[in-house]
N, C-alpha and C positions, 0 to 999 in steps of 0.2 A: 235782741235777735230779730232780724228782718224776716218776714214771711217769704217763702220761696214762691216764685211763679213756676213751679215745677210742672212736669208733664212732658209729653212728647214735644220736641222742638217746634213743631208747627201748630201747636195747640192755640186756640184763640187767646188764651191768657198770655202765652209766650209771644205771640204776634203783637198783641197790644203793648206788652212791655218793650219789645223791640222798636215799634213805631214811636212810642213816647220817648224812649231814650234817644233815638236818632233825631226826632223833632226838636227836643230841647237842646241837644248837643249842637245841632246845626244853628240854632238860634244863638247859642253862646259864641260860636266861631264867627258868625256874621256880625254880631255886636263887637267882638274883639277887633275885627277889621275896621269898622267904623271908628272905634275909639283910637286905634293906632293912627288913622288919618287925622283925627281931631288933634291928638297930642303931638303929632308931627307938624301941626300948623296948617293943615290943608283947609283952605277957605271953601266957600260954596263953589263947587266946580263939578266936573263930570265924575271924577273918581269918588268924591264924597257922596254925590247923588246916587251913584250906582251902588255903593255900599249901603246907603240908607234904604234903597229899594230892596236890597237883599234882606235886610233886617225885617222890613215890612212883609216880604214874601214868607219868611220863616214864621213870623207872627201869625200870618194868615193860615199857614199850614197847621199850626197848633190850634188855632180857632176852629178849623174844619174838623180836627181830631176830636176836640171837646164837643163840638156840635153833633158829630156823628154818635156820640155817646149820650149826651144830655139834652140835645135839642138846640134850636136857634137862639132862644133868649139867653140861656146860660152860656152857650158857646160864644155868642156875640159879646156878652159882657166880659167873659174871660179874655177874649181876643183884644178887647179895648184895654183891659187892665195890663195885659202882657205888653202891648204896644206902648202904653204909658210908662211902664217900667223901662223899656228900651230907651224911651226919650229921657227918662230921669238919669239913666246911665250916661247918655250922651251929654246931658247937662253937667253931670259930675265930671266927665272928661274935660269939658270946656273950662269949668271952674278950676280944676286942678292945674290945667295948662296955664290959665291966667293967674293962678295963685290967689284966687278970690275966696277968702274964708267964708264969707256970708253965703255966696252962691253954692259953695261946697256943702255947707250945712243944710241949706234948703234942699239940695238934691238928695242928701242922705235922709232927710226927714221924709221926702217924697217916697224914697225906696222903702223905708220902714212902713209907711202908710200902705203902700201898694202890696207889700208882703202880707199884711193883715187882710187887705181887700181880696187878694187872690185866694187866700186860705178860706175866707168866708164863702167865696164862690164855690170852691171845692166842697165845702161843707154843705152847701145847698144841694149839690149833686149827690152827696153821700152823708146824710145827716147823722148816721151812726158811726162815722169814722173818727179818726183822731186828728183834730186840728193841730195839735202840738207837733205831730210828725210832719205835717205839711209845712207848718211855719218854720220848723227847724231846717227842713230841706231848702226852703226858699231863702231863709236867712244865710245859710251856708253858701248858697249859690251867689247871693248878693255880696256877701263879704269877700268871696273869692274874686268876683268880677271887679269890685272896687279896688281890691289889692292889685289886680292886673292893670287897671287904669292908672293907679298910683305908680306902678313900676314903669309903665309906658311914659307917663308924664315926666318922670325923673330920669329917664334914660337908663334905668337899671338893667344890667345884663340878665336879670332873672325874669324879665317880663314874659318870655315865652313859657317858662315854667309856670308862671302865674296864670297865663291863658289856658294852659292844659288843665290846671286845677279848676279853673272856672268851668271849663267844659265837662270835667268829671262831676262837678257839683250839679251842673245843669242836668246831666244824665240821672243824677240822684233824684232831682225833682220829678223827672219823667217816671222813674221807677216808683217813687212814692205814690204818684198819681195812679199808675197802672195797678199797683197792689190794692189801693183803695177801691178802684173800679172793679177789679176781679173779685174782691171780697164782697162787694155790694151786689154784683150781677153775675153770680156763678153760672147761671143758666145761659147767659150770653157769652161769657168768657170763661169756659171751663178750662181747668189746667190739664185735663187728660182727655 
């Protein structure tokens, strides 16, 4: 059972949950656009550059959110890890498109390492929280995103469905983070 971020709709806890959900969801959609261009064979060009900038912009927004809660050091390290995860997804998209098994496995290994790294950073901010919950949310998001990339790379008609699932899972990462923060800092993020 997931803890509710109940309270009046405009409570600080509810606002945090909304900001986190939107931020992580925006990141997932920006990444999906980049992956679609890569799997469609877009080389370095204006469209791919614009999509990559959008991914960076969403990573920066998430970094600012984390920084506003935990400070510059932790926020900066989180932002770097999230950006590295975005790069690993792009590497995975390229590897799947090129049907390169070794590169595919390297990208998957990087994603697994980054899910642990991001969970450790969240633990630094909330040492009393549950790393398992964070890791599970991150892995579900990564699994859904790699499934979307595979669907895009193979031309599956279900790729849009997979992208929506990845976005839903990204929202879950934001929610898991918001729940931990609200639990840790009830004076700053009260539910009512």
